[in-house]
C-alpha positions in Angstrom: 0.0 0.0 0.1 1.3 3.4 -0.7 1.8 5.9 2.2 -0.7 8.3 0.8 -3.3 5.7 0.9 -2.5 4.5 4.5 -2.5 8.3 5.9 -5.9 8.8 4.0 -7.1 5.5 5.6 -5.5 6.4 9.0 -7.2 10.0 9.0 -10.7 8.4 7.8 -10.3 5.9 10.9 -9.4 8.7 13.4 -12.0 10.9 12.0 -14.6 8.2 13.0 -13.3 7.7 16.1 -13.5 11.1 17.2 -16.9 11.5 15.8 -18.1 8.1 17.7 -16.4 9.3 21.0 -18.2 12.8 20.7 -21.5 11.3 20.1 -21.1 9.0 23.0 -20.0 11.8 25.4 -23.1 13.9 24.1 -25.5 11.1 24.6 -24.3 10.1 28.2 -24.2 13.7 29.3 -27.5 14.7 28.0 -29.3 11.6 29.4 -28.4 12.5 32.9 -30.3 16.0 33.0 -33.9 15.8 33.6 -36.3 18.3 35.4 -37.8 17.7 38.7 -41.0 15.6 38.9 -43.2 18.1 40.9 -42.4 21.9 41.4 -42.6 23.3 44.9 -46.1 24.9 44.2 -47.4 21.5 42.9 -46.1 19.8 46.3 -47.5 22.7 48.3 -50.9 22.2 46.8 -51.0 18.3 47.0 -49.8 18.8 50.8 -52.8 21.2 51.7 -55.2 19.1 50.0 -54.4 16.1 52.0 -54.5 18.1 55.4 -51.0 18.7 56.1 -48.9 22.0 56.7 -46.3 23.2 54.2 -43.2 23.5 55.6 -41.3 24.5 52.4 -39.9 27.5 53.4 -38.2 25.9 56.5 -37.4 22.6 55.2 -37.5 22.3 51.2 -40.0 20.1 50.2 -41.6 19.2 53.5 -45.4 18.5 54.5 -46.2 18.0 58.0 -48.9 16.2 59.1 -50.2 16.0 62.9 -50.3 12.3 63.7 -53.4 10.4 65.4 -52.8 10.1 69.0 -55.0 8.3 71.7 -56.6 10.9 74.4 -58.0 9.7 77.7 -61.8 10.1 77.9 
């Protein structure tokens, strides 16, 4: 094989490898990004509908419920 054919083949293989590595990096980086399931406003509305107290300003994402207790007659 002449050297110019080898160098052309090497350049093409290198370009394909770099393109493949770049695409793999792009897809793996984008697969880890996702939006939160619920916003704080949605969580607060759910908490209040279920009878809880929203404590999101003190503890992020926390809804407080009063537990049932036994009271003596």
